[in-house]
N, CA, C and O atoms as a printed pandas DataFrame, in Angstrom:
     atom_number atom_name residue_name chain_id  residue_number  x_coord  y_coord  z_coord
0              1         N          MET        A               1   -6.811   -3.316  -18.333
1              2        CA          MET        A               1   -6.301   -3.495  -16.979
2              3         C          MET        A               1   -6.417   -4.971  -16.606
3              4         O          MET        A               1   -7.447   -5.601  -16.851
4              5         N          THR        A               2   -5.371   -5.510  -16.023
5              6        CA          THR        A               2   -5.364   -6.928  -15.646
6              7         C          THR        A               2   -6.084   -7.132  -14.314
7              8         O          THR        A               2   -6.376   -6.175  -13.598
8              9         N          SER        A               3   -6.360   -8.384  -14.002
9             10        CA          SER        A               3   -7.047   -8.685  -12.739
10            11         C          SER        A               3   -6.166   -8.335  -11.538
11            12         O          SER        A               3   -6.683   -7.909  -10.504
12            13         N          ARG        A               4   -4.851   -8.505  -11.655
13            14        CA          ARG        A               4   -3.967   -8.146  -10.537
14            15         C          ARG        A               4   -3.914   -6.623  -10.348
15            16         O          ARG        A               4   -3.870   -6.132   -9.220
16            17         N          GLN        A               5   -3.920   -5.897  -11.442
17            18        CA          GLN        A               5   -3.951   -4.437  -11.329
18            19         C          GLN        A               5   -5.251   -3.993  -10.655
19            20         O          GLN        A               5   -5.249   -3.069   -9.842
20            21         N          THR        A               6   -6.345   -4.647  -10.993
21            22        CA          THR        A               6   -7.632   -4.337  -10.353
22            23         C          THR        A               6   -7.567   -4.639   -8.864
23            24         O          THR        A               6   -8.048   -3.846   -8.055
24            25         N          LEU        A               7   -6.982   -5.774   -8.487
25            26        CA          LEU        A               7   -6.824   -6.110   -7.067
26            27         C          LEU        A               7   -5.966   -5.056   -6.358
27            28         O          LEU        A               7   -6.287   -4.636   -5.246
28            29         N          PHE        A               8   -4.888   -4.638   -6.997
29            30        CA          PHE        A               8   -4.010   -3.612   -6.441
30            31         C          PHE        A               8   -4.793   -2.324   -6.183
31            32         O          PHE        A               8   -4.706   -1.751   -5.097
32            33         N          LEU        A               9   -5.547   -1.873   -7.169
33            34        CA          LEU        A               9   -6.324   -0.639   -7.024
34            35         C          LEU        A               9   -7.432   -0.793   -5.980
35            36         O          LEU        A               9   -7.733    0.154   -5.252
36            37         N          ASN        A              10   -8.037   -1.978   -5.903
37            38        CA          ASN        A              10   -9.046   -2.235   -4.866
38            39         C          ASN        A              10   -8.421   -2.128   -3.477
39            40         O          ASN        A              10   -9.007   -1.538   -2.569
40            41         N          TYR        A              11   -7.229   -2.702   -3.319
41            42        CA          TYR        A              11   -6.520   -2.598   -2.041
42            43         C          TYR        A              11   -6.313   -1.133   -1.671
43            44         O          TYR        A              11   -6.566   -0.739   -0.533
44            45         N          LEU        A              12   -5.857   -0.333   -2.615
45            46        CA          LEU        A              12   -5.626    1.094   -2.333
46            47         C          LEU        A              12   -6.923    1.816   -1.974
47            48         O          LEU        A              12   -6.928    2.672   -1.090
48            49         N          GLN        A              13   -8.011    1.482   -2.645
49            50        CA          GLN        A              13   -9.311    2.090   -2.328
50            51         C          GLN        A              13   -9.743    1.733   -0.908
51            52         O          GLN        A              13  -10.202    2.597   -0.161
52            53         N          HIS        A              14   -9.600    0.477   -0.541
53            54        CA          HIS        A              14   -9.958    0.046    0.816
54            55         C          HIS        A              14   -9.064    0.731    1.851
55            56         O          HIS        A              14   -9.523    1.121    2.925
56            57         N          TYR        A              15   -7.778    0.871    1.509
57            58        CA          TYR        A              15   -6.837    1.517    2.425
58            59         C          TYR        A              15   -7.220    2.987    2.614
59            60         O          TYR        A              15   -7.268    3.474    3.744
60            61         N          ALA        A              16   -7.488    3.683    1.535
61            62        CA          ALA        A              16   -7.863    5.098    1.624
62            63         C          ALA        A              16   -9.160    5.279    2.400
63            64         O          ALA        A              16   -9.336    6.279    3.096
64            65         N          ALA        A              17  -10.063    4.317    2.281
65            66        CA          ALA        A              17  -11.342    4.378    3.007
66            67         C          ALA        A              17  -11.196    3.906    4.452
67            68         O          ALA        A              17  -12.160    3.925    5.218
68            69         N          LYS        A              18   -9.982    3.481    4.821
69            70        CA          LYS        A              18   -9.706    2.953    6.154
70            71         C          LYS        A              18  -10.639    1.787    6.492
71            72         O          LYS        A              18  -11.131    1.668    7.615
72            73         N          ASN        A              19  -10.868    0.932    5.495
73            74        CA          ASN        A              19  -11.745   -0.226    5.649
74            75         C          ASN        A              19  -10.884   -1.430    6.038
75            76         O          ASN        A              19  -10.446   -2.198    5.182
76            77         N          LEU        A              20  -10.654   -1.579    7.327
77            78        CA          LEU        A              20   -9.767   -2.617    7.831
78            79         C          LEU        A              20  -10.259   -4.015    7.482
79            80         O          LEU        A              20   -9.454   -4.884    7.148
80            81         N          GLU        A              21  -11.548   -4.243    7.553
81            82        CA          GLU        A              21  -12.108   -5.559    7.248
82            83         C          GLU        A              21  -11.833   -5.946    5.794
83            84         O          GLU        A              21  -11.455   -7.084    5.514
84            85         N          ALA        A              22  -12.021   -5.009    4.879
85            86        CA          ALA        A              22  -11.792   -5.294    3.460
86            87         C          ALA        A              22  -10.306   -5.509    3.175
87            88         O          ALA        A              22   -9.948   -6.394    2.397
88            89         N          VAL        A              23   -9.436   -4.706    3.799
89            90        CA          VAL        A              23   -7.995   -4.888    3.630
90            91         C          VAL        A              23   -7.589   -6.268    4.151
91            92         O          VAL        A              23   -6.873   -7.003    3.471
92            93         N          ALA        A              24   -8.042   -6.617    5.343
93            94        CA          ALA        A              24   -7.697   -7.905    5.951
94            95         C          ALA        A              24   -8.136   -9.066    5.064
95            96         O          ALA        A              24   -7.422  -10.063    4.953
96            97         N          ALA        A              25   -9.295   -8.948    4.438
97            98        CA          ALA        A              25   -9.809  -10.024    3.584
98            99         C          ALA        A              25   -8.934  -10.259    2.355
99           100         O          ALA        A              25   -8.973  -11.338    1.764
100          101         N          MET        A              26   -8.149   -9.261    1.970
101          102        CA          MET        A              26   -7.295   -9.381    0.787
102          103         C          MET        A              26   -5.939  -10.029    1.099
103          104         O          MET        A              26   -5.209  -10.407    0.183
104          105         N          LEU        A              27   -5.601  -10.156    2.384
105          106        CA          LEU        A              27   -4.280  -10.624    2.784
106          107         C          LEU        A              27   -4.216  -12.141    2.930
107          108         O          LEU        A              27   -5.142  -12.767    3.445
108          109         N          ALA        A              28   -3.119  -12.716    2.473
109          110        CA          ALA        A              28   -2.850  -14.136    2.713
110          111         C          ALA        A              28   -2.453  -14.312    4.181
111          112         O          ALA        A              28   -1.979  -13.368    4.812
112          113         N          ASP        A              29   -2.643  -15.496    4.714
113          114        CA          ASP        A              29   -2.307  -15.753    6.120
114          115         C          ASP        A              29   -0.832  -15.518    6.425
115          116         O          ASP        A              29   -0.480  -15.103    7.529
116          117         N          ASP        A              30    0.033  -15.784    5.442
117          118        CA          ASP        A              30    1.473  -15.631    5.664
118          119         C          ASP        A              30    2.043  -14.366    5.005
119          120         O          ASP        A              30    3.212  -14.331    4.620
120          121         N          VAL        A              31    1.219  -13.352    4.884
121          122        CA          VAL        A              31    1.628  -12.086    4.257
122          123         C          VAL        A              31    2.828  -11.482    4.991
123          124         O          VAL        A              31    2.979  -11.645    6.202
124          125         N          ARG        A              32    3.668  -10.790    4.240
125          126        CA          ARG        A              32    4.795  -10.044    4.807
126          127         C          ARG        A              32    4.591   -8.575    4.449
127          128         O          ARG        A              32    4.278   -8.239    3.307
128          129         N          LEU        A              33    4.772   -7.716    5.433
129          130        CA          LEU        A              33    4.605   -6.271    5.256
130          131         C          LEU        A              33    5.899   -5.592    5.667
131          132         O          LEU        A              33    6.407   -5.810    6.767
132          133         N          ARG        A              34    6.429   -4.762    4.768
133          134        CA          ARG        A              34    7.660   -4.047    5.082
134          135         C          ARG        A              34    7.572   -2.643    4.511
135          136         O          ARG        A              34    7.182   -2.451    3.359
136          137         N          ASP        A              35    7.940   -1.657    5.335
137          138        CA          ASP        A              35    8.068   -0.297    4.838
138          139         C          ASP        A              35    9.322    0.322    5.425
139          140         O          ASP        A              35   10.182   -0.395    5.937
140          141         N          TRP        A              36    9.441    1.624    5.362
141          142        CA          TRP        A              36   10.651    2.303    5.815
142          143         C          TRP        A              36   10.775    2.354    7.329
143          144         O          TRP        A              36   11.801    2.803    7.842
144          145         N          LYS        A              37    9.752    1.904    8.064
145          146        CA          LYS        A              37    9.789    1.926    9.523
146          147         C          LYS        A              37    9.697    0.549   10.161
147          148         O          LYS        A              37   10.133    0.374   11.299
148          149         N          LEU        A              38    9.139   -0.438    9.458
149          150        CA          LEU        A              38    8.853   -1.717   10.102
150          151         C          LEU        A              38    8.869   -2.871    9.116
151          152         O          LEU        A              38    8.855   -2.689    7.899
152          153         N          SER        A              39    8.899   -4.065    9.692
153          154        CA          SER        A              39    8.775   -5.299    8.922
154          155         C          SER        A              39    8.060   -6.310    9.794
155          156         O          SER        A              39    8.517   -6.616   10.895
156          157         N          VAL        A              40    6.934   -6.836    9.306
157          158        CA          VAL        A              40    6.174   -7.827   10.069
158          159         C          VAL        A              40    5.783   -8.974    9.147
159          160         O          VAL        A              40    5.717   -8.821    7.927
160          161         N          ALA        A              41    5.527  -10.120    9.755
161          162        CA          ALA        A              41    5.096  -11.301    9.010
162          163         C          ALA        A              41    3.834  -11.853    9.647
163          164         O          ALA        A              41    3.684  -11.850   10.869
164          165         N          GLY        A              42    2.934  -12.323    8.807
165          166        CA          GLY        A              42    1.683  -12.919    9.274
166          167         C          GLY        A              42    0.534  -11.937    9.186
167          168         O          GLY        A              42    0.702  -10.729    9.357
168          169         N          LYS        A              43   -0.632  -12.485    8.916
169          170        CA          LYS        A              43   -1.824  -11.666    8.716
170          171         C          LYS        A              43   -2.181  -10.859    9.959
171          172         O          LYS        A              43   -2.508   -9.677    9.857
172          173         N          ALA        A              44   -2.122  -11.483   11.122
173          174        CA          ALA        A              44   -2.496  -10.765   12.356
174          175         C          ALA        A              44   -1.601   -9.554   12.582
175          176         O          ALA        A              44   -2.084   -8.482   12.947
176          177         N          ALA        A              45   -0.303   -9.718   12.366
177          178        CA          ALA        A              45    0.636   -8.610   12.565
178          179         C          ALA        A              45    0.417   -7.518   11.518
179          180         O          ALA        A              45    0.467   -6.331   11.843
180          181         N          ALA        A              46    0.178   -7.906   10.274
181          182        CA          ALA        A              46   -0.060   -6.920    9.210
182          183         C          ALA        A              46   -1.352   -6.148    9.451
183          184         O          ALA        A              46   -1.401   -4.937    9.237
184          185         N          VAL        A              47   -2.392   -6.838    9.891
185          186        CA          VAL        A              47   -3.666   -6.174   10.183
186          187         C          VAL        A              47   -3.498   -5.228   11.376
187          188         O          VAL        A              47   -4.053   -4.129   11.371
188          189         N          ALA        A              48   -2.747   -5.639   12.389
189          190        CA          ALA        A              48   -2.517   -4.781   13.560
190          191         C          ALA        A              48   -1.777   -3.502   13.161
191          192         O          ALA        A              48   -2.128   -2.420   13.631
192          193         N          GLU        A              49   -0.768   -3.608   12.308
193          194        CA          GLU        A              49   -0.039   -2.419   11.850
194          195         C          GLU        A              49   -0.927   -1.516   11.006
195          196         O          GLU        A              49   -0.865   -0.292   11.120
196          197         N          THR        A              50   -1.745   -2.116   10.166
197          198        CA          THR        A              50   -2.671   -1.345    9.345
198          199         C          THR        A              50   -3.680   -0.616   10.229
199          200         O          THR        A              50   -4.002    0.545    9.978
200          201         N          ALA        A              51   -4.173   -1.288   11.253
201          202        CA          ALA        A              51   -5.113   -0.659   12.196
202          203         C          ALA        A              51   -4.468    0.536   12.887
203          204         O          ALA        A              51   -5.127    1.555   13.093
204          205         N          LYS        A              52   -3.191    0.429   13.248
205          206        CA          LYS        A              52   -2.475    1.557   13.864
206          207         C          LYS        A              52   -2.410    2.744   12.909
207          208         O          LYS        A              52   -2.623    3.887   13.314
208          209         N          ASN        A              53   -2.115    2.468   11.639
209          210        CA          ASN        A              53   -2.073    3.549   10.640
210          211         C          ASN        A              53   -3.430    4.219   10.504
211          212         O          ASN        A              53   -3.521    5.446   10.448
212          213         N          PHE        A              54   -4.478    3.419   10.452
213          214        CA          PHE        A              54   -5.825    3.972   10.321
214          215         C          PHE        A              54   -6.198    4.815   11.531
215          216         O          PHE        A              54   -6.804    5.876   11.382
216          217         N          ALA        A              55   -5.844    4.358   12.728
217          218        CA          ALA        A              55   -6.186    5.074   13.953
218          219         C          ALA        A              55   -5.441    6.403   14.063
219          220         O          ALA        A              55   -5.943    7.349   14.669
220          221         N          SER        A              56   -4.251    6.473   13.484
221          222        CA          SER        A              56   -3.444    7.684   13.612
222          223         C          SER        A              56   -3.801    8.757   12.584
223          224         O          SER        A              56   -3.269    9.865   12.649
224          225         N          ALA        A              57   -4.686    8.451   11.642
225          226        CA          ALA        A              57   -5.030    9.412   10.589
226          227         C          ALA        A              57   -6.532    9.655   10.542
227          228         O          ALA        A              57   -7.329    8.718   10.595
228          229         N          GLN        A              58   -6.901   10.913   10.442
229          230        CA          GLN        A              58   -8.307   11.244   10.236
230          231         C          GLN        A              58   -8.729   10.906    8.810
231          232         O          GLN        A              58   -9.834   10.419    8.574
232          233         N          SER        A              59   -7.818   11.177    7.849
233          234        CA          SER        A              59   -8.133   10.909    6.451
234          235         C          SER        A              59   -6.861   10.471    5.724
235          236         O          SER        A              59   -5.747   10.859    6.076
236          237         N          ILE        A              60   -7.074    9.649    4.695
237          238        CA          ILE        A              60   -5.981    9.179    3.851
238          239         C          ILE        A              60   -6.440    9.319    2.400
239          240         O          ILE        A              60   -7.407    8.685    1.979
240          241         N          GLY        A              61   -5.738   10.151    1.651
241          242        CA          GLY        A              61   -6.023   10.296    0.226
242          243         C          GLY        A              61   -4.899    9.650   -0.561
243          244         O          GLY        A              61   -3.724    9.869   -0.267
244          245         N          ILE        A              62   -5.255    8.852   -1.561
245          246        CA          ILE        A              62   -4.241    8.177   -2.369
246          247         C          ILE        A              62   -4.484    8.500   -3.836
247          248         O          ILE        A              62   -5.545    8.207   -4.387
248          249         N          GLU        A              63   -3.483    9.107   -4.453
249          250        CA          GLU        A              63   -3.507    9.372   -5.889
250          251         C          GLU        A              63   -2.514    8.420   -6.545
251          252         O          GLU        A              63   -1.337    8.393   -6.185
252          253         N          VAL        A              64   -2.989    7.650   -7.499
253          254        CA          VAL        A              64   -2.134    6.704   -8.200
254          255         C          VAL        A              64   -1.489    7.436   -9.376
255          256         O          VAL        A              64   -2.181    7.902  -10.280
256          257         N          LEU        A              65   -0.163    7.532   -9.356
257          258        CA          LEU        A              65    0.568    8.233  -10.404
258          259         C          LEU        A              65    0.992    7.295  -11.533
259          260         O          LEU        A              65    1.216    7.737  -12.660
260          261         N          GLY        A              66    1.102    6.006  -11.232
261          262        CA          GLY        A              66    1.469    5.021  -12.238
262          263         C          GLY        A              66    1.348    3.623  -11.671
263          264         O          GLY        A              66    1.540    3.413  -10.473
264          265         N          VAL        A              67    1.030    2.666  -12.529
265          266        CA          VAL        A              67    0.905    1.267  -12.125
266          267         C          VAL        A              67    1.726    0.419  -13.097
267          268         O          VAL        A              67    1.687    0.618  -14.311
268          269         N          TYR        A              68    2.463   -0.521  -12.533
269          270        CA          TYR        A              68    3.360   -1.367  -13.317
270          271         C          TYR        A              68    3.180   -2.814  -12.871
271          272         O          TYR        A              68    2.977   -3.083  -11.687
272          273         N          GLU        A              69    3.255   -3.752  -13.828
273          274        CA          GLU        A              69    3.024   -5.161  -13.490
274          275         C          GLU        A              69    4.100   -6.048  -14.098
275          276         O          GLU        A              69    4.568   -5.818  -15.213
276          277         N          SER        A              70    4.478   -7.069  -13.332
277          278        CA          SER        A              70    5.421   -8.079  -13.789
278          279         C          SER        A              70    5.076   -9.386  -13.090
279          280         O          SER        A              70    5.181   -9.476  -11.867
280          281         N          GLN        A              71    4.677  -10.374  -13.830
281          282        CA          GLN        A              71    4.280  -11.683  -13.333
282          283         C          GLN        A              71    3.251  -11.552  -12.207
283          284         O          GLN        A              71    2.137  -11.096  -12.463
284          285         N          ASN        A              72    3.587  -11.935  -10.968
285          286        CA          ASN        A              72    2.640  -11.906   -9.856
286          287         C          ASN        A              72    2.743  -10.634   -9.028
287          288         O          ASN        A              72    2.187  -10.565   -7.931
288          289         N          THR        A              73    3.439   -9.637   -9.531
289          290        CA          THR        A              73    3.700   -8.417   -8.766
290          291         C          THR        A              73    3.121   -7.203   -9.485
291          292         O          THR        A              73    3.243   -7.061  -10.702
292          293         N          VAL        A              74    2.494   -6.340   -8.705
293          294        CA          VAL        A              74    2.030   -5.053   -9.208
294          295         C          VAL        A              74    2.634   -3.985   -8.315
295          296         O          VAL        A              74    2.618   -4.103   -7.090
296          297         N          SER        A              75    3.163   -2.949   -8.931
297          298        CA          SER        A              75    3.693   -1.838   -8.149
298          299         C          SER        A              75    3.020   -0.560   -8.615
299          300         O          SER        A              75    2.540   -0.451   -9.743
300          301         N          GLY        A              76    3.004    0.391   -7.712
301          302        CA          GLY        A              76    2.390    1.659   -8.045
302          303         C          GLY        A              76    3.126    2.805   -7.402
303          304         O          GLY        A              76    3.545    2.738   -6.247
304          305         N          GLU        A              77    3.273    3.868   -8.186
305          306        CA          GLU        A              77    3.817    5.116   -7.671
306          307         C          GLU        A              77    2.628    5.916   -7.150
307          308         O          GLU        A              77    1.677    6.179   -7.885
308          309         N          LEU        A              78    2.692    6.301   -5.868
309          310        CA          LEU        A              78    1.543    6.904   -5.203
310          311         C          LEU        A              78    1.888    8.249   -4.579
311          312         O          LEU        A              78    3.005    8.465   -4.108
312          313         N          ARG        A              79    0.921    9.139   -4.584
313          314        CA          ARG        A              79    0.980   10.369   -3.798
314          315         C          ARG        A              79   -0.077   10.202   -2.713
315          316         O          ARG        A              79   -1.270   10.107   -3.003
316          317         N          ILE        A              80    0.369   10.167   -1.474
317          318        CA          ILE        A              80   -0.537    9.934   -0.350
318          319         C          ILE        A              80   -0.595   11.196    0.489
319          320         O          ILE        A              80    0.438   11.749    0.864
320          321         N          VAL        A              81   -1.811   11.652    0.784
321          322        CA          VAL        A              81   -1.995   12.825    1.629
322          323         C          VAL        A              81   -2.741   12.381    2.884
323          324         O          VAL        A              81   -3.867   11.888    2.819
324          325         N          VAL        A              82   -2.084   12.570    4.026
325          326        CA          VAL        A              82   -2.649   12.173    5.311
326          327         C          VAL        A              82   -3.157   13.427    6.014
327          328         O          VAL        A              82   -2.432   14.412    6.154
328          329         N          ASP        A              83   -4.398   13.376    6.449
329          330        CA          ASP        A              83   -5.031   14.472    7.175
330          331         C          ASP        A              83   -4.987   15.798    6.416
331          332         O          ASP        A              83   -4.952   16.867    7.026
332          333         N          GLY        A              84   -4.991   15.724    5.104
333          334        CA          GLY        A              84   -5.057   16.919    4.277
334          335         C          GLY        A              84   -3.788   17.744    4.229
335          336         O          GLY        A              84   -3.745   18.767    3.546
336          337         N          SER        A              85   -2.744   17.316    4.946
337          338        CA          SER        A              85   -1.550   18.163    4.982
338          339         C          SER        A              85   -0.229   17.414    4.827
339          340         O          SER        A              85    0.712   17.964    4.255
340          341         N          THR        A              86   -0.130   16.200    5.309
341          342        CA          THR        A              86    1.121   15.449    5.210
342          343         C          THR        A              86    1.151   14.719    3.877
343          344         O          THR        A              86    0.336   13.832    3.620
344          345         N          GLU        A              87    2.103   15.105    3.032
345          346        CA          GLU        A              87    2.204   14.538    1.688
346          347         C          GLU        A              87    3.379   13.567    1.623
347          348         O          GLU        A              87    4.507   13.912    1.977
348          349         N          LEU        A              88    3.097   12.347    1.165
349          350        CA          LEU        A              88    4.113   11.318    1.030
350          351         C          LEU        A              88    4.107   10.803   -0.402
351          352         O          LEU        A              88    3.048   10.598   -0.995
352          353         N          TYR        A              89    5.293   10.598   -0.948
353          354        CA          TYR        A              89    5.418    9.925   -2.230
354          355         C          TYR        A              89    5.960    8.539   -1.935
355          356         O          TYR        A              89    7.029    8.393   -1.342
356          357         N          VAL        A              90    5.218    7.524   -2.352
357          358        CA          VAL        A              90    5.506    6.143   -1.977
358          359         C          VAL        A              90    5.406    5.258   -3.214
359          360         O          VAL        A              90    4.577    5.488   -4.095
360          361         N          VAL        A              91    6.253    4.255   -3.262
361          362        CA          VAL        A              91    6.089    3.179   -4.239
362          363         C          VAL        A              91    5.702    1.940   -3.459
363          364         O          VAL        A              91    6.455    1.482   -2.600
364          365         N          ASP        A              92    4.533    1.395   -3.752
365          366        CA          ASP        A              92    4.076    0.138   -3.171
366          367         C          ASP        A              92    4.343   -0.972   -4.168
367          368         O          ASP        A              92    4.010   -0.852   -5.347
368          369         N          VAL        A              93    4.943   -2.052   -3.693
369          370        CA          VAL        A              93    5.187   -3.235   -4.509
370          371         C          VAL        A              93    4.434   -4.374   -3.833
371          372         O          VAL        A              93    4.738   -4.739   -2.697
372          373         N          ILE        A              94    3.453   -4.934   -4.534
373          374        CA          ILE        A              94    2.582   -5.950   -3.935
374          375         C          ILE        A              94    2.665   -7.237   -4.746
375          376         O          ILE        A              94    2.452   -7.247   -5.958
376          377         N          ASP        A              95    2.983   -8.329   -4.037
377          378        CA          ASP        A              95    3.013   -9.662   -4.642
378          379         C          ASP        A              95    1.700  -10.370   -4.332
379          380         O          ASP        A              95    1.186  -10.289   -3.216
380          381         N          PHE        A              96    1.163  -11.064   -5.333
381          382        CA          PHE        A              96   -0.069  -11.832   -5.171
382          383         C          PHE        A              96    0.232  -13.313   -5.305
383          384         O          PHE        A              96    1.073  -13.718   -6.107
384          385         N          ASN        A              97   -0.472  -14.129   -4.501
385          386        CA          ASN        A              97   -0.314  -15.578   -4.631
386          387         C          ASN        A              97   -1.264  -16.107   -5.712
387          388         O          ASN        A              97   -1.986  -15.332   -6.338
388          389         N          ALA        A              98   -1.262  -17.408   -5.925
389          390        CA          ALA        A              98   -2.077  -18.026   -6.972
390          391         C          ALA        A              98   -3.577  -17.853   -6.740
391          392         O          ALA        A              98   -4.367  -18.007   -7.671
392          393         N          HIS        A              99   -3.976  -17.534   -5.505
393          394        CA          HIS        A              99   -5.398  -17.353   -5.169
394          395         C          HIS        A              99   -5.824  -15.898   -5.230
395          396         O          HIS        A              99   -6.961  -15.570   -4.892
396          397         N          GLY        A             100   -4.917  -15.015   -5.660
397          398        CA          GLY        A             100   -5.252  -13.600   -5.758
398          399         C          GLY        A             100   -5.162  -12.859   -4.439
399          400         O          GLY        A             100   -5.613  -11.718   -4.338
400          401         N          GLN        A             101   -4.586  -13.492   -3.427
401          402        CA          GLN        A             101   -4.407  -12.839   -2.130
402          403         C          GLN        A             101   -3.064  -12.124   -2.103
403          404         O          GLN        A             101   -2.132  -12.507   -2.810
404          405         N          ILE        A             102   -2.974  -11.092   -1.291
405          406        CA          ILE        A             102   -1.723  -10.353   -1.154
406          407         C          ILE        A             102   -0.755  -11.171   -0.321
407          408         O          ILE        A             102   -1.028  -11.494    0.835
408          409         N          GLN        A             103    0.381  -11.503   -0.922
409          410        CA          GLN        A             103    1.417  -12.311   -0.287
410          411         C          GLN        A             103    2.470  -11.430    0.387
411          412         O          GLN        A             103    3.014  -11.792    1.431
412          413         N          ALA        A             104    2.751  -10.276   -0.214
413          414        CA          ALA        A             104    3.758   -9.373    0.340
414          415         C          ALA        A             104    3.458   -7.949   -0.089
415          416         O          ALA        A             104    2.997   -7.697   -1.202
416          417         N          ILE        A             105    3.733   -7.022    0.826
417          418        CA          ILE        A             105    3.626   -5.590    0.544
418          419         C          ILE        A             105    4.950   -4.971    0.961
419          420         O          ILE        A             105    5.389   -5.102    2.103
420          421         N          ARG        A             106    5.575   -4.291    0.004
421          422        CA          ARG        A             106    6.797   -3.558    0.300
422          423         C          ARG        A             106    6.554   -2.115   -0.109
423          424         O          ARG        A             106    6.191   -1.840   -1.253
424          425         N          ALA        A             107    6.753   -1.197    0.822
425          426        CA          ALA        A             107    6.509    0.220    0.554
426          427         C          ALA        A             107    7.808    0.992    0.707
427          428         O          ALA        A             107    8.528    0.833    1.692
428          429         N          TYR        A             108    8.098    1.831   -0.281
429          430        CA          TYR        A             108    9.331    2.606   -0.312
430          431         C          TYR        A             108    8.984    4.088   -0.350
431          432         O          TYR        A             108    8.224    4.536   -1.208
432          433         N          LEU        A             109    9.540    4.833    0.574
433          434        CA          LEU        A             109    9.285    6.261    0.681
434          435         C          LEU        A             109   10.218    7.020   -0.244
435          436         O          LEU        A             109   11.423    6.768   -0.267
436          437         N          GLY        A             110    9.663    7.944   -1.001
437          438        CA          GLY        A             110   10.440    8.803   -1.886
438          439         C          GLY        A             110   10.160   10.250   -1.569
439          440         O          GLY        A             110    9.811   10.587   -0.437
440          441         N          ARG        A             111   10.307   11.093   -2.541
441          442        CA          ARG        A             111    9.979   12.500   -2.353
442          443         C          ARG        A             111    9.413   13.054   -3.641
443          444         O          ARG        A             111    9.665   12.519   -4.720
444          445         N          GLY        A             112    8.661   14.107   -3.531
445          446        CA          GLY        A             112    8.047   14.730   -4.693
446          447         C          GLY        A             112    9.070   15.512   -5.499
447          448         O          GLY        A             112   10.163   15.798   -5.011
448          449         N          ASP        A             113    8.723   15.854   -6.718
449          450        CA          ASP        A             113    9.622   16.588   -7.599
450          451         C          ASP        A             113   10.070   17.912   -7.001
451          452         O          ASP        A             113   11.211   18.333   -7.191
452          453         N          GLY        A             114    9.173   18.564   -6.282
453          454        CA          GLY        A             114    9.500   19.838   -5.676
454          455         C          GLY        A             114   10.521   19.736   -4.545
455          456         O          GLY        A             114   11.071   20.749   -4.113
456          457         N          ASP        A             115   10.777   18.515   -4.063
457          458        CA          ASP        A             115   11.716   18.306   -2.959
458          459         C          ASP        A             115   13.137   18.030   -3.430
459          460         O          ASP        A             115   14.072   18.012   -2.630
460          461         N          ALA        A             116   13.295   17.814   -4.736
461          462        CA          ALA        A             116   14.629   17.460   -5.241
462          463         C          ALA        A             116   15.550   18.667   -5.188
463          464         O          ALA        A             116   15.144   19.783   -5.513
464          465         N          SER        A             117   16.766   18.445   -4.787
465          466        CA          SER        A             117   17.718   19.548   -4.778
466          467         C          SER        A             117   18.239   19.799   -6.180
467          468         O          SER        A             117   18.358   18.875   -6.984
468          469         N          THR        A             118   18.543   21.038   -6.464
469          470        CA          THR        A             118   19.042   21.419   -7.781
470          471         C          THR        A             118   20.568   21.390   -7.751
471          472         O          THR        A             118   21.184   21.988   -6.869
472          473         N          PRO        A             119   21.181   20.695   -8.716
473          474        CA          PRO        A             119   22.646   20.613   -8.714
474          475         C          PRO        A             119   23.286   21.961   -9.024
475          476         O          PRO        A             119   24.512   22.068   -9.062
C-alpha cells in the first residue's frame, strides 16, 4: 500500500468516526469539495460542510470496496451506511498536494448491484 493510499484510508476512518478535527487537519487551505449536491472551495467551507454531514448522522459506516491510484490521486469505491439504514454507493476521488494534504475531493453517487434494472 502506498503512502497516498494510507492517507486516503485514514481520511475515511476519520470521516466514519466523525472526527472533524482530524479531517480538517488533512485538508489543504485551498481544498475543493464537490459532490452530487454541492461544490465549495477553501478549507473553512469544506470543514463547515463536513460538520453539517456529521451533525445530520448518528453513525457513518464506510466499507471500502476498492482503491485505485494514479499519480497524486487516489479513488475508492465505497459502500456507506448512514444511521444503520441509508445505504449509499459512492466513488470518492481525492487529489493530494506535494505535502500530502488533500487538495480536492470529488464524490460521485452510484447505486448498488441490487438497484440495477434488468434489460
